[in-house]
Structure formats: structure tokens, C-alpha cells
N, C-alpha and C positions, 0 to 999 in steps of 0.2 A: 788805575789806568796808566799805561806806560807806552813808550815808543821804542822803535828799533831804527835809530838814525843811521843812514847810509848802509842799510843792510837789506838783503832779501831774506825772507823767512818762509820756509815750507812747514806747514802745520798739518797734523793728522790727528783727529780725535780717535783714539784707539778703542775706548769703550765708555759707556755712560752718556751723560748729556750735560750741556753747559749753555749758558747764555752769553752772547757776545755783543758788546757795543763798541763801535769803532768810528774813527775819524781820519781824514787826511787834511793837512794844512791847506788853506786857501792862499795864504801869504806866508812867506818865510817867518818863523816865529821871531819876535823881538828878543834880543839878547840883553844881558845885564845880570844883576844878582839873581833874578828869576825870569824865566822865559815864558812866553805865552803868545796867543794870537787867535785869529779867526780860523775856524776849522769847519769843514763840510762833513755832515753825517754820512757814513757809509752803511752802518747798521745800528739799529736801536733795539737792544734787548732781544736779539735774534736767537731763537732756540736752535741748537745743533745737537743732533742725536746720532750716536754711532749705530750702524755703519753709515758713514757719509764720505763724500769726496774730500780729498786733501785741498787745502787752500794755500795761496801764495800771496805774501805781502811784499810789495816792492818798496824801494826807498822813499818814494813819494806818492804811492797809490795802493789801493787795496785794503785800506783800514790800518795803516801802519801804527797809528796810535789807538790802543784798544784796551778794553777791560774784559776779562774772562771770569765768569762766575759759575762754579759748579752747581748744577741742579740735583744731580745724583753723584755718587762716587764715580769718578772718571779719571782717565789718563790722557794726556795730550803730549804728542811727540813734536818738538820744535827743532828744526835744523836752521841755524843762523849762519849766514855767510856774508861778509866776514863776521867774527864774533864781536861782542861788546869789547871796547878798549878805550877807556877814558883818555889815555895819553895820545890816541890817534883820532880823537874827535867823535868817538862813538860811545858816549856815556849812557847809562840807563837813567832816564828821566821819567818822573811820575807826575801826573796831572789831575786836576779836578776840572769838570766841565760844567758850564753854565749855559743852558739852552737860551736862544734868543727868540722869545715869543713872536716878535714882529717880523722875524726872518726864519720861517720854518725850514728845517734841514741844516741849520747852522748853529754853532755854539762858540763861546769863547773858552779856550783852554788856558789854564794857568798852572805853572809848575807848583808842586807842593813839596814841602819839606817832609822827609820821612822820620819816623821815630829813631832815636839814636841806636836802639837795639835791633833795628831792621837789618837783615843780612841777606845778600844774594851770593851764593857760592857757586863758582864755576869749576870746571875740571878741564885740563888740557885734552885736546883731540890727539889721539895716538895712532890713528889709522893712516891709510895712504895719503900722500899729498894731494890736496884739492886745489883747483884753480877756478876762480869765478871772474868773468869779464863783466864788471858792473855796468859798462856802457850798453850791454845788451838789455839791461833792465831800466835804463834811464828813460823816463816817460815824457821828457821835455821835447 
């Protein structure tokens, strides 16, 4: 389970099927050596099969914290704007979720440390210049 902080994400399942579980923060996550907090369920183990509509995640809504699990061989196209950038406050953070039985539809998310050999490799965008006005996507 991972997030897309301060990013809008357009996703399209190109072929195959996958399951999606997703959350949005209820309160801003606490900071410190590990972050976490209360999150509201957006989807629980929801099956998506191609062909299906594209989805959009906004910085604070739409299931911005999510886990994707392949059911069959599949391909997902994600367009992130702006991209991950740790030095600009957009790091990739991974979480575990603990549902709250007394409060259905909510869970506590806690940051998890990844194995030392875990790698996410990006590539620079070399196409035409893009501009995104994040104020258009602010849901406050």
C-alpha cells in the first residue's frame, strides 16, 4: 500500500484484472520517524477488469493511498503529475492498514519500512512541457 502525496494520478487498466483497496486520510498523518493516522475506506478489495474507465486520484481524495494486486496478468498505465520528488516533499511512502472493527469504514494506517533491496526506478519525461494547476484539484 502506497501513497501519492500532493499528486494527481490518472490510471487506466489496459488489460487483465486487479483488486484495489484504497483510503483517504481523515486527518493529516502524524509526522516523525514514522507517519500514520486515521483513514477512511474508499474501496476494499474492489475487482477491476479491463476494459474499464480510467480513474483519477486527487491529492486528498479518490483513494490516494492504495494497494493494487494483480488477479490475472495485467498492465496499468499511471500518469503522475507532478512526479515523486523526495526533496520537494513528494516521497513514496508505504503503509500497512489495521481496520477498526468498532468503526466500520475506517482504518489506522502506519508507515512501514521496506526491505533494503526494494527499488523503485523512474525515468525522466522527455515529451512536451506539461503544466498542472494543482489548485484545480484541491478538494478543501
